[in-house]
C-alpha positions, 0 to 999 in steps of 0.5 A, spaced: 712 386 909 706 381 910 705 380 903 712 379 901 713 373 906 707 370 904 709 369 896 717 368 898 723 371 893 723 369 886 729 365 888 725 361 893 720 360 887 725 357 882 728 353 888 722 349 889 722 347 881 723 339 880 730 338 879 730 337 871 726 343 870 731 347 874 737 344 871 733 345 864 733 353 866 740 353 869 742 350 862 738 356 858 741 362 862 747 362 858 744 362 851 739 367 853 745 372 855 748 371 849 742 372 845 741 379 849 748 381 848 747 380 840 741 384 840 745 390 844 751 390 839 751 394 832 748 391 826 752 386 823 754 388 815 754 381 814 747 378 812 748 372 817 752 375 823 750 368 827 755 364 822 762 363 825 765 359 819 768 364 814 771 362 808 778 364 807 778 372 805 771 373 807 773 375 815 775 382 816 781 379 820 784 376 814 786 383 812 790 385 818 793 379 820 797 375 814 803 375 810 805 375 803 809 369 800 811 367 793 806 362 790 808 355 790 806 355 782 806 360 778 799 361 775 798 366 770 793 372 771 786 372 769 787 377 764 792 380 760 794 387 756 788 386 751 782 387 756 778 392 753 776 395 760 784 397 761 786 404 762 792 406 759 796 408 765 795 402 769 796 397 763 803 395 765 803 389 761 802 393 755 807 399 757 812 393 758 813 395 766 819 391 768 818 386 773 811 384 772 812 376 773 815 378 780 809 382 781 804 377 780 807 372 783 805 373 791 799 371 794 796 374 801 796 368 806 792 370 812 794 367 819 787 364 820 787 360 814 792 355 816 798 357 811 793 357 805 792 364 801 786 367 799 783 363 794 783 366 787 776 368 785 772 363 780 769 368 775 764 364 773 762 361 779 762 369 782 757 371 776 753 365 777 752 367 785 750 374 783 746 373 777 742 379 776 745 383 781 748 390 780 755 392 783 757 399 784 763 402 786 763 410 788 769 414 789 776 416 786 781 413 782 783 408 786 776 405 786 776 406 779 783 402 779 779 397 783 774 397 778 778 395 772 781 389 775 774 386 777 772 388 770 778 384 766 777 378 771 770 377 770 770 378 763 774 371 763 768 368 765 763 372 759 767 373 753 760 377 750 761 383 756 760 390 754 762 396 756 756 400 760 756 407 762 748 408 764 746 412 770 752 417 770 757 411 770 764 413 769 765 406 766 763 400 767 761 393 764 755 388 763 756 381 763 750 378 759 750 371 760 749 372 767 745 379 767 750 382 772 752 390 771 759 392 775 760 400 774 764 406 777 761 413 779 766 418 780 765 422 786 772 424 789 769 428 795 763 424 795 760 431 797 758 436 792 763 441 790 763 446 785 768 451 782 767 459 784 772 463 781 773 470 783 769 476 780 774 481 780 781 483 779 781 486 786 779 480 789 785 476 785 790 479 789 787 478 795 792 472 798 793 470 791 786 466 791 784 464 784 777 462 786 774 456 791 771 450 791 765 450 794 763 444 798 756 442 800 758 438 806 750 436 807 749 434 799 752 428 796 754 429 789 749 427 783 754 422 780 752 417 785 746 420 789 741 418 783 744 411 784 743 409 791 737 405 790 740 402 783 745 397 786 745 391 790 752 392 792 756 398 793 763 399 795 765 407 796 771 410 798 774 418 799 781 420 801 786 421 796 783 428 794 783 431 801 790 434 800 794 441 799 796 437 792 789 437 790 787 444 793 792 449 794 792 455 798 790 458 791 784 454 790 782 451 796 776 448 799 771 452 802 765 448 806 758 450 806 752 447 810 745 449 808 748 454 802 752 458 807 759 458 809 760 454 815 763 459 821 768 458 823 772 456 817 774 448 817 781 446 815 781 440 810 782 435 815 776 437 819 772 438 813 773 431 811 771 428 818 764 432 817 763 430 810 764 422 812 759 423 817 754 427 813 755 422 807 755 416 812 749 419 815 745 419 808 747 412 806 744 409 812 738 413 811 737 413 803 740 406 801 736 400 802 737 396 808 738 389 803 744 393 799 750 390 801 755 396 803 762 396 803 767 402 805 774 401 802 780 404 807 785 408 804 790 405 799 797 407 801 802 410 797 810 408 796 813 415 794 820 414 796 825 421 798 819 426 796 812 427 794 810 426 787 812 433 785 818 433 788 822 427 784 818 421 789 820 414 786 817 407 787 822 403 782 823 398 788 823 391 786 822 388 793 816 388 798 817 392 805 818 388 811 813 388 817 818 392 821 818 397 816 811 399 815 811 404 821 817 408 819 813 409 812 806 410 814 805 412 821 803 419 822 808 420 827 813 420 823 810 425 818 812 422 812 810 423 805 806 417 805 802 418 812 795 420 809 792 413 809 793 411 816 791 418 818 784 418 813 783 411 816 782 413 823 776 418 821 773 413 817 773 408 822 770 413 827 765 415 822 763 407 821 762 406 828 755 403 829 753 403 822 751 398 817 757 399 812 762 394 812 769 396 813 773 393 807 780 394 810 785 393 804 790 398 807 795 393 811 796 388 806 797 393 801 802 397 805 808 391 804 807 392 796 812 398 794 813 394 788 807 394 784 806 401 782 806 403 775 812 408 777 815 410 770 811 405 765 805 410 764 804 409 757 805 416 755 812 419 753 812 425 757 807 423 763 813 422 768 816 429 766 809 432 767 806 428 772 812 424 776 812 417 777 805 413 779 806 411 786 799 411 788 795 407 783 797 400 782 799 396 776 794 391 772 795 385 773 797 386 780 795 387 787 788 389 786 787 382 783 788 380 791 783 385 792 778 382 788 779 376 791 777 378 797 771 382 795 769 376 791 769 372 797 765 377 802 760 378 797 759 371 796 759 370 803 753 375 804 749 372 798 750 365 799 747 366 806 740 369 803 
């Protein structure tokens, strides 16, 4: 007690400071508090988290709060049907899809941008910013759909671009004028999976099982595991293959860990949850910290009055209204298009506290029931075999807006270095 009374409390010590010094200390306290909070937050996916001024389209909120509006002046897309990177079923200009001018007349206007739309990418400026870099897409065919739009857009700034399929890429492009690679690696589940047929006719009769797809929840697919250190930017996704339409009960997914079946067995959605956590953990450990990493959320489907194999259709020329979105996509309504929001809830949980940025393109895409290939698939019998395509998107079309947004976010990162 005697010692305490001689030295006095810390507060008494500060009160003895000259007034100017005390004033400076009081002014500094809020700043010190703010810095301490930043140090406690999860690491930001952006290279310069203290910058507060985002260009239009570069802020995450720009994707979840906004509206579609007709462009004041109709501008032509940056590519046409002749782009060599096109995939036939999505080349809606060549396939003479109705309403292409209308599909490409809409602009996404974030609430934050004062009535201005997300700026269209300047391909030459973008390629100049990422000169010498490599950009990789990994996932299912919706990321391939995204990639094709990106390649065709960038080609308008480099007529010498070439197809590129190294490093086990499914497809890609090289832009020699800027020494830039943009490529796609097909890995629909992200995890390694292999087909295992039944080994006897007696097993074939058991529950009608023809075989299983063995999913190694702790092993990434080779198609992308070998390039984790190759790319400067990665855009990943999975989700569209996690359903009974891809893996029916006759050929189910069976989940393995450490080479042994997971016990008790997992349903397909529980399996997705574990695979997401496992693959994200792998990315955090194996992908260099300097790599810019995005996880694209689900692309919504627009099947009306049935699934793809039950005469589901998307021949609408109108966008959905805001008040219609929940009736189409809210899982509570158990509609055929509920997949996107169901998967997104797992993705968002799995990404918490990681260095991977959520590229949430779902909400702005939910409005665009007008923009799918539908019956214009480029092959005579495609619709009778596969049904209408209400999952992928026409090109040019909605994915060009995705490209504008991705380019804004990539440039925001690189320009801050």
